[in-house]
N, C-alpha and C positions, 0 to 999 in steps of 0.2 A: 653358435648363434649366427644366423645369417645377417647380411647387411640390411635386409628389409626389416628384421626384428630389432636392429639397433636404432632405427629412426624413431624419434619421439613424435607422436601425433598430437598436434595442438589445434583446438577448435575455440574460436573467440565466442564469448557469451553474447547473446542477442539482448541489447539493452531494452528493447521493446517488451521482452518477456519478463523483465525484472519487476518485482512488486514495487509499487509507488506509495501505497498507503502504509501508515504505521502498523495496522493490524496485519496487512499482507506481509510486511517485512518481518514481523514477529513470527508469523506462521512459517515463513521460509527458514528463519534461524532455527526454530524448534524442529523443523523437518530435518535440517542438516545435522543438528545435534543428535537426533534420534538415529539417523543413518550411521553416525560414528559410534553408536553403541552406548550413548549416555543413558543413565538411569532416570526413572520418573522423579526421583528426589533432586537430581541435578536440574532437570527441566523446571521443576517447581521453584527451585532457588533462583534460576535465571529469570523466571516470570516475576518474582517478587522484586528483584533488582531493577528490572525494566520498569515496573509500575512505580517504584520509588523514584527512579530517575525522571520519569515523565511528570510526577508530582513536583519535583524540584524545579523543572523547567517551567511548569505552569505557574508557579508561585513567583517567578522572576518578573521584573518590569516588562521585559519583552513578551513573556508568556501572557501576562495580563492584557497587554496591548493587543496581541494577536487575538485573544478571546473577545475583547471588546469590538474589534474590527469585524470579526466573524459574526457577532451578534447584530451589528449594524447592517451588514450586508444581507443577513437573513431577514431582518425586519424590512429592509428596502424591497427585497424580492417579494415578500408577502404583500406589501402595499401595492406594488406594481401589478401583481396578479389580481388583487381585489379590484383595482381600477379597470383592468382589462375585462374582467367578468361583468362589472357594472356597465362599461361602455357597450359590450356585446349585447347585454340584456336590453339596453335602451335603443340601440341602433335599429332603425327600421320600424319602430313602434309608431302609433298614431301621434303621440306627443312629439316624437322626433321629426316626423314629417310636417307637423304643424309649425314647429319652430323654424325649420328650414324654409318652408313656404312663406312664413311671415317675414323673414329677413329679405326674401326676394320680391315680395309684393310691393308694387309701386303706387297703390292707391287704396283707399278705405274700401272701395267696392270689391277689389280683388281679395282683400283680407276677409271680407264678409263671405264671399263665395268659397274661399278656402276653408273657412270654419264650417260651413255647411257641408262641404264635400268630405272633410276629414271626420267631422262630428258624427256623421251617420254610420261610420264604420269603426268607431272606437269600441274596444272591449270594456267590460264593466269596470275593471280596476282603473283604467286610464280615465274613463269618464268620471269616476269618483274623484280622482285627483283634480281634474279640471273644475268640477262643481265646487269642491271645497276651496280651491284657489279663487274662484269667482266670488264666493261668499266673503272671503277675506278682503278681496278688492272692493267689493260693494261697501263694506264698512269703512274702508280707507278712502272712498271716492272723494269726499270733500277736500281732504288734504292733497290728493292727486290733482284735482281740478285747480285748486289755488296755486300749487307749485308750478303747474304748467302756465298759468296766467302770469305769475311772477317772471317766468322766462320769456314772455312775449307772445304766447299763443293767444289767438282771438277766441272768443266764446264759440263761434261757429266751428272753428278748427277743432277745439276740444270736444265739442258735441259730436262731430263726425267721427273722431278717433275713438270715442268711448261708446258710440251708438246710443246716445241720449239726445234729448231735445235741447236746443239753444236756451230755452227758457229755464230748463233745469240748471244749466251751467251758470246763467246769470244769477239765479237764486242762490246757488252755492257761493259764488263770488261775493255776493252782498251779505250773506249770513255769516261768512267766515273770513273776516278781514285778516290780513297777515301783518305781523309786526316786523318792521324794518329797522335795521341799524344802519346809520349813514355817517359819513365823514367828509368834511370839506378840506381840500388841500390847495396850497398855493405854491407855484414854482418860483424859486429864488430868481432875482433879477440876473440877467446875463447868461442863464442856462438855456442852451438851444438844442441839446441832444434829444432824440426821440426814442432812446433805448429804454428797456424795461427797468433799468436801475436809476431812473431819473430821481433826483433828490426832492421829491414832493414833501412839503412841510405841512403837517396837519394843523389847522387853525380852529376847527370846530367839529363837534360830533353830536349825535343824539339818537333817539329812537322815536318812532311813531307808527300808528296803525294806518294801513292803507287799504281801503275797501275797493278793490277792483283795479287798481293801477298796476302796470307792469313795473319791474325794477327800473327800467330805463326812463319811464314816464315820471316815476317818483324822483329819480335823480335830477331830471330836468326841472321839475317843479321846485325842489329844494334849492337848486342853483339859482333860479330866478328870484326866489325869496331872499337869499343871502347875498346877492350881488349888489353891495352898496358902493358908495363912492370910493372907499378905501381899497376895493378890489377891482375897480373899473379898469385900471391900467395893468393889471396883473393877469397872468395865465392861471386859471383856477379850474378845479375839477371836483366833482362830487361822486363818490362811490357808494353803492348800496348793497347790503347783504341781508339775508333773512337772519333775524336774531338767533344767535347760537352758532352761526356758520363761521365765525371768526372774522378777521378784518384784513386778510391778505389782499393786496391790491390786484394781484393776478387772478384771484378767485371771486372777484366782485360779481354779483348777479346782474347789476346794472350800473351805468355810469353816464355822466354828462360832463362836457368840458367846454370852456370858453377861452379862446386865445385872441387877445386884442390885435395881434399881428394879422390874423385872418380877416378881421373887420376892416383894418386899414387898407388891406389889399383890395 
């Protein structure tokens, strides 16, 4: 035997070519067993042992956790894909262009021109969506008008925004008075902070209908009506909400305040 024949040849296995999945690893093992001359019975026995072992692992807490995490990841990916398809379907449509243009329009006239320009090129399906939405808005118009009035919009401003006449808005405001919930607060003596956590003490509350007043106007009227001699030297405040909105001071739709210190100055 020559020196060349005595030298052992070693070649390192390439990790990149090794199977990474359970099925690939199983196939590799089965191939190796077959190469060593194992019988079909031996291979079937090994397959049963492997399946039993996999079942044991899946039934452990770690296995169940892995399965749950895998299911959540799959659900998340499906939802993301659905959102992507929905976005791509809407992007560039007439409705999408109308929404973008409406956000950028700086006047009612520009919005009107935009509606005419986009409306003439809408496909049937999108035009149908807009018409059905318009019918729903038409039925809700009195509530929309009144809510805008509560927030301080004038009848002319509401009419221009909705493309209706001011007389129509005045009629809606008169026919649909809104119910207000109000509360009167007094600031304890000696408190001077102007922070949001001021310790206002509620001394009165009530509800009443208001035909056409804004929330600020109603608050000012109630303050004038309730400002008697016992409150003349105190800092007082009236907050107004629409009935059902709650009574959080920071969410008041309107308010009026009187501070004697301002009058003295």
